TORDREN-619504 format. One line per 3 residues: number of its first residue (from 1); their letters; for each residue x, y, z of C-alpha. Coordinates in pm, 1 decimal, padded with zeros to 6 digits. Each point is the difference from the previous one (the first is absolute). Layout:
BEGIN
NUM) a) X:Y:Z; ...
***
This chain:
BEGIN
1) msa) 03791.6:01117.5:00978.8; -00255.2:-00003.8:00279.9; -00197.9:00271.8:-00179.3
4) lvw) -00038.7:-00235.0:-00296.3; -00134.0:-00271.7:00228.2; -00257.1:00239.4:00145.2
7) lli) -00098.8:00103.2:-00352.1; -00028.8:-00363.9:-00106.8; -00258.9:-00079.4:00269.0
10) pva) -00285.1:00212.9:-00145.8; 00093.7:-00101.8:-00355.3; -00021.0:-00367.6:00095.6
13) gav) -00331.0:00070.3:00174.6; -00138.2:00162.2:-00313.8; 00105.7:-00297.6:-00210.9
16) vaa) -00160.3:-00244.3:00244.0; -00320.0:00208.7:00004.9; -00013.8:00008.7:-00380.8
19) vws) 00046.9:-00376.1:-00026.3; -00262.2:-00064.6:00267.4; -00255.8:00232.9:-00159.7
22) twa) 00052.0:-00164.9:-00337.9; -00046.4:-00343.1:00154.8; -00303.2:00103.6:00208.4
25) trr) -00192.1:00152.6:-00291.2; 00064.4:-00273.3:-00255.1; -00288.2:-00171.9:-00174.3
28) sng) -00035.7:-00370.5:00053.7; -00231.3:-00262.4:-00142.8; -00046.5:-00182.8:00329.8
31) arg) -00276.2:00033.5:00257.3; 00104.3:00357.0:00082.9; 00014.5:00116.6:-00359.2
34) vrd) -00343.8:00117.0:-00110.0; -00002.3:00179.0:-00330.9; -00184.0:00329.8:-00029.0
37) sag) -00245.3:-00134.1:-00256.7; -00107.9:-00278.1:00237.7; -00056.9:00253.4:00276.5
40) veg) -00201.1:00228.5:-00226.9; -00212.7:-00290.3:-00123.0; -00069.9:-00104.6:00358.1
43) yea) -00098.9:00353.1:00092.4; -00231.9:00026.5:-00301.7; -00169.5:-00328.1:00095.8
46) fra) -00040.4:00121.4:00359.0; -00144.1:00332.9:-00111.0; -00243.8:-00168.8:-00240.6
49) ame) -00116.3:-00231.4:00278.5; -00057.1:00292.1:00235.5; -00198.1:00196.6:-00258.3
52) rap) -00246.1:-00284.4:-00065.4; -00336.1:-00004.4:00171.7; -00037.4:-00246.6:00288.3
55) adg) -00123.3:-00343.1:-00109.8; -00250.4:-00041.6:00283.2; -00195.4:00308.2:-00057.4
***
């Protein structure tokens, strides 16, 4: 019986790790959740601004 308890410990750890990784990598619509398209659009705007000639000469 004690062997089953020792086997249950890593199994329970794997289940907890799977639940945590699913929760940690979820997509949210709040302040933390930035969609990929918004990030790409921001990068494109930044790159376009950096490629322009300086305004003061």
